[in-house]
N, C-alpha and C positions, 0 to 999 in steps of 0.2 A: 297738215300734220305739224308744221313748225309752230303754228299758233297754239295748238293744244300743248305742245311741249313747253313753250314759253309760259303759258298760263299755269301749267303745273309747277314749273320752276319758281315762278313768282309766288304762288300759293305756299309752296314749301319754304321759300325764303322768308316770307312774311310770318309764317307760323314760327319759324326759328327765332326771328327778331322778337316776337311777342313773348316767346318762352324765355329768352334771355333777359328781356326787359323786366319780367316779373320774378326773376331769380332774387334770392335774398341779397346776393352780392351787389346786384344792380340797384336794388331798392336802397341799400345802405349808401352806396356811392351817390345816388340821386339826392338823398336827404342831406348828405354832407356838402354836395355841390351847390344846392340851391338854398342852403341854410334854413330849411323848413319853409321856404316860400312856396313850394309846390308839394302837394300831398299826392303820393302815388295811389292809384286805384287798384286794389287787388281783386280781380275777378277770377272765377273758376274758368276752366277751359270750356265748360258748357255755356256759361254766361257770355264768354267772348264769341263762341260759335253762334249763339242766338243773335247777338248784335251784328255779326258779319252777315248772317242770313237775312236779317231785316234790312240791312243797308243794300244788299244785292238786289232787292226787289225793285 
């Protein structure tokens, strides 16, 4: 039971981090911080989910 709870917590936490990272505020801060040395990748939630699914296999 603890393992399932931990996995669920990690999944929800990861999803929140992804959501925050892709926010407009975070994207702007990233561009300012790296002086355009890194280009953020904007993927839809469905595209992110597809990548997660393929990596989980």
